[in-house]
BALOBA-1460 file (C-alpha; in Angstrom, 3 decimals):
// residues 242
<rec num="1" residu="x" x="14.012" y="-12.045" z="6.549"/>
<rec num="2" residu="x" x="10.173" y="-10.468" z="6.633"/>
<rec num="3" residu="x" x="7.701" y="-10.059" z="4.467"/>
<rec num="4" residu="x" x="4.593" y="-6.982" z="4.980"/>
<rec num="5" residu="x" x="1.591" y="-6.479" z="3.064"/>
<rec num="6" residu="x" x="1.485" y="-3.629" z="0.284"/>
<rec num="7" residu="x" x="-0.847" y="-0.913" z="1.468"/>
<rec num="8" residu="x" x="-0.593" y="1.056" z="-2.259"/>
<rec num="9" residu="x" x="1.536" y="-0.089" z="-5.382"/>
<rec num="10" residu="x" x="4.825" y="0.685" z="-5.313"/>
<rec num="11" residu="x" x="6.258" y="3.672" z="-6.335"/>
<rec num="12" residu="x" x="9.764" y="4.245" z="-5.801"/>
<rec num="13" residu="x" x="12.034" y="7.448" z="-7.180"/>
<rec num="14" residu="x" x="15.080" y="7.096" z="-8.512"/>
<rec num="15" residu="x" x="17.721" y="9.317" z="-7.149"/>
<rec num="16" residu="x" x="20.923" y="10.159" z="-8.826"/>
<rec num="17" residu="x" x="24.389" y="7.785" z="-8.200"/>
<rec num="18" residu="x" x="26.881" y="10.333" z="-7.409"/>
<rec num="19" residu="x" x="29.630" y="12.066" z="-9.739"/>
<rec num="20" residu="x" x="31.920" y="9.684" z="-7.842"/>
<rec num="21" residu="x" x="31.884" y="6.186" z="-7.862"/>
<rec num="22" residu="x" x="31.133" y="3.943" z="-5.549"/>
<rec num="23" residu="x" x="35.196" y="2.276" z="-3.723"/>
<rec num="24" residu="x" x="35.173" y="-0.888" z="-4.879"/>
<rec num="25" residu="x" x="38.096" y="-1.844" z="-3.011"/>
<rec num="26" residu="x" x="41.441" y="-4.865" z="-4.300"/>
<rec num="27" residu="x" x="39.468" y="-7.265" z="-1.983"/>
<rec num="28" residu="x" x="36.445" y="-6.823" z="-3.660"/>
<rec num="29" residu="x" x="37.835" y="-7.140" z="-6.673"/>
<rec num="30" residu="x" x="39.705" y="-10.352" z="-6.029"/>
<rec num="31" residu="x" x="36.454" y="-12.242" z="-4.508"/>
<rec num="32" residu="x" x="34.696" y="-11.091" z="-7.457"/>
<rec num="33" residu="x" x="36.757" y="-12.618" z="-10.046"/>
<rec num="34" residu="x" x="37.024" y="-15.945" z="-7.607"/>
<rec num="35" residu="x" x="33.087" y="-15.835" z="-7.773"/>
<rec num="36" residu="x" x="32.981" y="-16.233" z="-11.257"/>
<rec num="37" residu="x" x="35.824" y="-18.983" z="-11.370"/>
<rec num="38" residu="x" x="33.079" y="-20.728" z="-9.641"/>
<rec num="39" residu="x" x="30.528" y="-19.413" z="-11.508"/>
<rec num="40" residu="x" x="31.187" y="-18.596" z="-14.900"/>
<rec num="41" residu="x" x="27.145" y="-17.518" z="-15.298"/>
<rec num="42" residu="x" x="28.063" y="-14.534" z="-13.176"/>
<rec num="43" residu="x" x="27.882" y="-11.646" z="-15.004"/>
<rec num="44" residu="x" x="28.626" y="-7.562" z="-13.963"/>
<rec num="45" residu="x" x="25.331" y="-5.470" z="-15.092"/>
<rec num="46" residu="x" x="23.375" y="-2.421" z="-13.913"/>
<rec num="47" residu="x" x="20.996" y="-3.063" z="-11.298"/>
<rec num="48" residu="x" x="18.731" y="-0.871" z="-8.939"/>
<rec num="49" residu="x" x="19.478" y="-0.676" z="-5.084"/>
<rec num="50" residu="x" x="16.955" y="0.520" z="-2.724"/>
<rec num="51" residu="x" x="17.791" y="3.051" z="-0.187"/>
<rec num="52" residu="x" x="14.160" y="2.980" z="1.483"/>
<rec num="53" residu="x" x="10.886" y="1.442" z="0.965"/>
<rec num="54" residu="x" x="7.279" y="2.022" z="3.307"/>
<rec num="55" residu="x" x="4.677" y="-1.003" z="2.873"/>
<rec num="56" residu="x" x="1.905" y="1.185" z="4.190"/>
<rec num="57" residu="x" x="2.280" y="4.113" z="1.325"/>
<rec num="58" residu="x" x="4.664" y="2.014" z="-1.555"/>
<rec num="59" residu="x" x="6.755" y="4.968" z="-2.499"/>
<rec num="60" residu="x" x="10.270" y="4.572" z="-2.036"/>
<rec num="61" residu="x" x="13.201" y="5.390" z="-3.054"/>
<rec num="62" residu="x" x="16.789" y="3.873" z="-5.377"/>
<rec num="63" residu="x" x="19.848" y="4.296" z="-7.115"/>
<rec num="64" residu="x" x="21.575" y="3.151" z="-10.149"/>
<rec num="65" residu="x" x="24.114" y="0.270" z="-8.862"/>
<rec num="66" residu="x" x="26.190" y="-2.729" z="-10.492"/>
<rec num="67" residu="x" x="24.943" y="-6.321" z="-9.772"/>
<rec num="68" residu="x" x="29.315" y="-6.988" z="-9.115"/>
<rec num="69" residu="x" x="28.792" y="-5.173" z="-5.745"/>
<rec num="70" residu="x" x="25.576" y="-7.025" z="-4.638"/>
<rec num="71" residu="x" x="27.391" y="-9.905" z="-5.558"/>
<rec num="72" residu="x" x="30.522" y="-10.026" z="-3.193"/>
<rec num="73" residu="x" x="28.809" y="-8.591" z="-0.345"/>
<rec num="74" residu="x" x="28.371" y="-12.378" z="0.486"/>
<rec num="75" residu="x" x="32.140" y="-13.327" z="0.481"/>
<rec num="76" residu="x" x="33.621" y="-12.712" z="3.742"/>
<rec num="77" residu="x" x="36.432" y="-10.808" z="2.573"/>
<rec num="78" residu="x" x="33.601" y="-8.233" z="1.796"/>
<rec num="79" residu="x" x="31.243" y="-7.727" z="4.073"/>
<rec num="80" residu="x" x="27.833" y="-5.238" z="3.686"/>
<rec num="81" residu="x" x="28.114" y="-2.681" z="0.643"/>
<rec num="82" residu="x" x="24.870" y="-0.902" z="1.040"/>
<rec num="83" residu="x" x="23.495" y="-2.270" z="-1.951"/>
<rec num="84" residu="x" x="20.126" y="-3.804" z="-1.381"/>
<rec num="85" residu="x" x="18.122" y="-4.921" z="-5.047"/>
<rec num="86" residu="x" x="15.219" y="-3.725" z="-6.034"/>
<rec num="87" residu="x" x="13.692" y="-7.537" z="-7.278"/>
<rec num="88" residu="x" x="10.297" y="-8.744" z="-8.638"/>
<rec num="89" residu="x" x="8.736" y="-11.761" z="-7.592"/>
<rec num="90" residu="x" x="5.433" y="-13.373" z="-8.643"/>
<rec num="91" residu="x" x="3.015" y="-15.118" z="-6.758"/>
<rec num="92" residu="x" x="0.869" y="-17.167" z="-9.327"/>
<rec num="93" residu="x" x="-1.881" y="-18.722" z="-8.515"/>
<rec num="94" residu="x" x="-3.966" y="-21.618" z="-10.338"/>
<rec num="95" residu="x" x="-7.305" y="-24.022" z="-9.751"/>
<rec num="96" residu="x" x="-7.136" y="-27.427" z="-9.372"/>
<rec num="97" residu="x" x="-10.133" y="-30.134" z="-11.216"/>
<rec num="98" residu="x" x="-11.653" y="-29.232" z="-7.567"/>
<rec num="99" residu="x" x="-11.457" y="-25.758" z="-7.618"/>
<rec num="100" residu="x" x="-8.499" y="-25.729" z="-4.655"/>
<rec num="101" residu="x" x="-6.268" y="-22.988" z="-5.018"/>
<rec num="102" residu="x" x="-2.329" y="-24.000" z="-6.150"/>
<rec num="103" residu="x" x="0.646" y="-21.663" z="-6.275"/>
<rec num="104" residu="x" x="2.604" y="-22.248" z="-8.703"/>
<rec num="105" residu="x" x="6.719" y="-23.181" z="-7.335"/>
<rec num="106" residu="x" x="9.694" y="-23.452" z="-9.157"/>
<rec num="107" residu="x" x="13.120" y="-25.756" z="-7.774"/>
<rec num="108" residu="x" x="16.052" y="-23.411" z="-8.797"/>
<rec num="109" residu="x" x="18.746" y="-24.887" z="-10.149"/>
<rec num="110" residu="x" x="22.355" y="-25.730" z="-8.417"/>
<rec num="111" residu="x" x="24.139" y="-22.630" z="-10.514"/>
<rec num="112" residu="x" x="22.024" y="-19.970" z="-8.432"/>
<rec num="113" residu="x" x="24.244" y="-17.767" z="-6.222"/>
<rec num="114" residu="x" x="21.008" y="-17.626" z="-3.934"/>
<rec num="115" residu="x" x="19.146" y="-20.318" z="-3.430"/>
<rec num="116" residu="x" x="20.300" y="-23.235" z="-5.107"/>
<rec num="117" residu="x" x="18.091" y="-26.308" z="-5.362"/>
<rec num="118" residu="x" x="15.427" y="-24.273" z="-3.423"/>
<rec num="119" residu="x" x="11.957" y="-23.764" z="-4.060"/>
<rec num="120" residu="x" x="10.665" y="-20.580" z="-4.377"/>
<rec num="121" residu="x" x="7.753" y="-18.914" z="-6.105"/>
<rec num="122" residu="x" x="7.889" y="-17.953" z="-9.628"/>
<rec num="123" residu="x" x="8.934" y="-16.029" z="-11.668"/>
<rec num="124" residu="x" x="11.575" y="-14.003" z="-10.439"/>
<rec num="125" residu="x" x="14.698" y="-11.299" z="-10.596"/>
<rec num="126" residu="x" x="16.144" y="-8.073" z="-10.841"/>
<rec num="127" residu="x" x="13.858" y="-4.427" z="-11.972"/>
<rec num="128" residu="x" x="15.712" y="-3.321" z="-14.971"/>
<rec num="129" residu="x" x="16.893" y="0.296" z="-14.739"/>
<rec num="130" residu="x" x="14.964" y="2.482" z="-16.508"/>
<rec num="131" residu="x" x="16.275" y="4.475" z="-19.533"/>
<rec num="132" residu="x" x="18.068" y="8.118" z="-19.318"/>
<rec num="133" residu="x" x="15.218" y="10.669" z="-17.863"/>
<rec num="134" residu="x" x="13.678" y="8.112" z="-16.821"/>
<rec num="135" residu="x" x="12.883" y="9.100" z="-12.570"/>
<rec num="136" residu="x" x="10.321" y="7.097" z="-11.118"/>
<rec num="137" residu="x" x="10.160" y="3.467" z="-11.361"/>
<rec num="138" residu="x" x="5.910" y="2.248" z="-10.712"/>
<rec num="139" residu="x" x="3.562" y="-0.718" z="-10.943"/>
<rec num="140" residu="x" x="3.663" y="-0.478" z="-15.443"/>
<rec num="141" residu="x" x="7.580" y="-0.812" z="-14.857"/>
<rec num="142" residu="x" x="7.291" y="-3.092" z="-12.061"/>
<rec num="143" residu="x" x="5.111" y="-5.323" z="-13.920"/>
<rec num="144" residu="x" x="6.442" y="-5.031" z="-17.619"/>
<rec num="145" residu="x" x="9.983" y="-6.631" z="-15.833"/>
<rec num="146" residu="x" x="7.805" y="-9.402" z="-13.836"/>
<rec num="147" residu="x" x="6.428" y="-10.574" z="-17.505"/>
<rec num="148" residu="x" x="9.141" y="-10.258" z="-19.269"/>
<rec num="149" residu="x" x="10.750" y="-12.856" z="-16.295"/>
<rec num="150" residu="x" x="7.549" y="-14.923" z="-16.757"/>
<rec num="151" residu="x" x="8.537" y="-15.329" z="-20.874"/>
<rec num="152" residu="x" x="12.082" y="-15.970" z="-20.409"/>
<rec num="153" residu="x" x="11.811" y="-18.364" z="-17.137"/>
<rec num="154" residu="x" x="8.308" y="-20.206" z="-17.848"/>
<rec num="155" residu="x" x="7.788" y="-19.945" z="-21.231"/>
<rec num="156" residu="x" x="4.363" y="-17.984" z="-20.257"/>
<rec num="157" residu="x" x="2.672" y="-14.631" z="-21.158"/>
<rec num="158" residu="x" x="1.359" y="-13.169" z="-17.792"/>
<rec num="159" residu="x" x="0.071" y="-9.460" z="-17.115"/>
<rec num="160" residu="x" x="-1.947" y="-8.239" z="-19.405"/>
<rec num="161" residu="x" x="-4.033" y="-6.151" z="-16.872"/>
<rec num="162" residu="x" x="-0.282" y="-6.231" z="-14.720"/>
<rec num="163" residu="x" x="-0.379" y="-7.785" z="-11.492"/>
<rec num="164" residu="x" x="-1.765" y="-6.914" z="-7.965"/>
<rec num="165" residu="x" x="1.420" y="-5.801" z="-5.506"/>
<rec num="166" residu="x" x="0.234" y="-7.043" z="-2.529"/>
<rec num="167" residu="x" x="3.499" y="-7.693" z="-0.620"/>
<rec num="168" residu="x" x="6.973" y="-6.640" z="-0.079"/>
<rec num="169" residu="x" x="9.656" y="-8.998" z="1.276"/>
<rec num="170" residu="x" x="13.064" y="-7.735" z="3.027"/>
<rec num="171" residu="x" x="15.476" y="-10.547" z="2.194"/>
<rec num="172" residu="x" x="19.145" y="-10.053" z="4.359"/>
<rec num="173" residu="x" x="20.195" y="-12.869" z="2.962"/>
<rec num="174" residu="x" x="19.985" y="-12.001" z="-1.140"/>
<rec num="175" residu="x" x="20.171" y="-7.846" z="0.299"/>
<rec num="176" residu="x" x="17.203" y="-7.671" z="-1.353"/>
<rec num="177" residu="x" x="13.607" y="-5.862" z="-1.265"/>
<rec num="178" residu="x" x="11.187" y="-8.446" z="-3.686"/>
<rec num="179" residu="x" x="7.621" y="-6.482" z="-4.703"/>
<rec num="180" residu="x" x="5.528" y="-9.832" z="-5.121"/>
<rec num="181" residu="x" x="2.619" y="-9.194" z="-8.029"/>
<rec num="182" residu="x" x="-0.170" y="-11.639" z="-7.435"/>
<rec num="183" residu="x" x="-0.957" y="-13.325" z="-10.875"/>
<rec num="184" residu="x" x="-4.175" y="-15.536" z="-11.889"/>
<rec num="185" residu="x" x="-2.993" y="-18.065" z="-13.764"/>
<rec num="186" residu="x" x="-3.438" y="-18.205" z="-17.839"/>
<rec num="187" residu="x" x="-3.086" y="-21.728" z="-19.196"/>
<rec num="188" residu="x" x="-6.652" y="-23.353" z="-16.839"/>
<rec num="189" residu="x" x="-7.006" y="-25.776" z="-15.000"/>
<rec num="190" residu="x" x="-3.437" y="-26.973" z="-12.945"/>
<rec num="191" residu="x" x="-2.419" y="-30.500" z="-11.368"/>
<rec num="192" residu="x" x="-0.048" y="-30.970" z="-8.602"/>
<rec num="193" residu="x" x="2.657" y="-32.451" z="-11.318"/>
<rec num="194" residu="x" x="5.553" y="-31.224" z="-12.230"/>
<rec num="195" residu="x" x="6.641" y="-30.048" z="-15.723"/>
<rec num="196" residu="x" x="2.434" y="-28.053" z="-16.132"/>
<rec num="197" residu="x" x="5.047" y="-24.819" z="-17.394"/>
<rec num="198" residu="x" x="8.054" y="-25.423" z="-19.123"/>
<rec num="199" residu="x" x="10.875" y="-25.018" z="-17.194"/>
<rec num="200" residu="x" x="13.889" y="-27.595" z="-16.887"/>
<rec num="201" residu="x" x="16.083" y="-26.223" z="-20.286"/>
<rec num="202" residu="x" x="16.940" y="-23.160" z="-18.910"/>
<rec num="203" residu="x" x="19.524" y="-22.700" z="-15.789"/>
<rec num="204" residu="x" x="17.545" y="-21.135" z="-13.225"/>
<rec num="205" residu="x" x="14.816" y="-23.351" z="-12.712"/>
<rec num="206" residu="x" x="15.039" y="-27.267" z="-12.982"/>
<rec num="207" residu="x" x="11.711" y="-27.886" z="-12.219"/>
<rec num="208" residu="x" x="8.434" y="-27.566" z="-12.084"/>
<rec num="209" residu="x" x="5.252" y="-27.899" z="-8.464"/>
<rec num="210" residu="x" x="1.853" y="-26.524" z="-8.367"/>
<rec num="211" residu="x" x="0.924" y="-26.939" z="-4.352"/>
<rec num="212" residu="x" x="-1.330" y="-25.583" z="-2.467"/>
<rec num="213" residu="x" x="-0.782" y="-23.304" z="-0.206"/>
<rec num="214" residu="x" x="-0.466" y="-25.656" z="3.275"/>
<rec num="215" residu="x" x="1.461" y="-28.786" z="1.541"/>
<rec num="216" residu="x" x="4.375" y="-26.092" z="0.564"/>
<rec num="217" residu="x" x="4.707" y="-24.410" z="4.689"/>
<rec num="218" residu="x" x="4.269" y="-27.569" z="5.545"/>
<rec num="219" residu="x" x="7.138" y="-29.517" z="3.696"/>
<rec num="220" residu="x" x="8.857" y="-26.279" z="4.373"/>
<rec num="221" residu="x" x="8.470" y="-27.069" z="7.902"/>
<rec num="222" residu="x" x="9.730" y="-29.828" z="7.636"/>
<rec num="223" residu="x" x="12.678" y="-29.698" z="5.817"/>
<rec num="224" residu="x" x="13.913" y="-25.933" z="5.542"/>
<rec num="225" residu="x" x="16.377" y="-26.463" z="3.444"/>
<rec num="226" residu="x" x="13.855" y="-27.838" z="0.436"/>
<rec num="227" residu="x" x="12.278" y="-23.830" z="0.583"/>
<rec num="228" residu="x" x="13.307" y="-20.315" z="0.025"/>
<rec num="229" residu="x" x="13.026" y="-18.872" z="3.701"/>
<rec num="230" residu="x" x="11.287" y="-15.837" z="1.542"/>
<rec num="231" residu="x" x="9.107" y="-17.789" z="-0.167"/>
<rec num="232" residu="x" x="7.781" y="-19.093" z="3.177"/>
<rec num="233" residu="x" x="7.478" y="-15.941" z="4.465"/>
<rec num="234" residu="x" x="5.408" y="-14.550" z="1.889"/>
<rec num="235" residu="x" x="2.742" y="-17.625" z="2.262"/>
<rec num="236" residu="x" x="2.933" y="-17.678" z="5.488"/>
<rec num="237" residu="x" x="1.740" y="-13.609" z="5.631"/>
<rec num="238" residu="x" x="-0.520" y="-14.380" z="2.363"/>
<rec num="239" residu="x" x="-1.996" y="-17.754" z="3.271"/>
<rec num="240" residu="x" x="-1.826" y="-17.713" z="7.353"/>
<rec num="241" residu="x" x="0.373" y="-20.332" z="9.039"/>
<rec num="242" residu="x" x="-1.055" y="-24.024" z="10.136"/>
């Protein structure tokens, strides 16, 4: 797990997937069926997999892939297939009544594949595969993906001017490369109480918390199982360790 600051807005070229579909072994199919049987929320679909990404320049490359090949890497019978999801996550900042900086955390439901029940910066999700003929994924496409996640998961509209792409997290547990877009909360003064955002009705997030960065880092240090490791890495990078 590592987080690094970005030196430039991200741009990733889309490389061809190749003429031959990547190997999908019998073990992978059995593992996928078992995972779907245990969690009805899982479903296959197109994703983008990162081949390489350089934080200093913001440049990288990705290739079209399938979600099932990402997911089965967590199964001990399959292992690493080299798929690394291109994802986006929001780092939404607000100010409380006293002017103190707070960041929005949301608690993942028990049904999520990665980090179930843990608090994380939100929203987040995979970057959609663009339409045919598009050769590059840039800030506009990434910003639209983040805005769509915010609308779906938090029921808020963000990103009119586009986020500040400030960091990247290389998450080997989730096998993802997540680009972090910093946004200002559009809803005015925030409090530390849950329920400021409309979460809880969906399946991905069940609660919300406006925490100071120090509170979140201290909570995660005292109880590591409660705050996701990628979130702690981002908070430490952006706001400093205690």
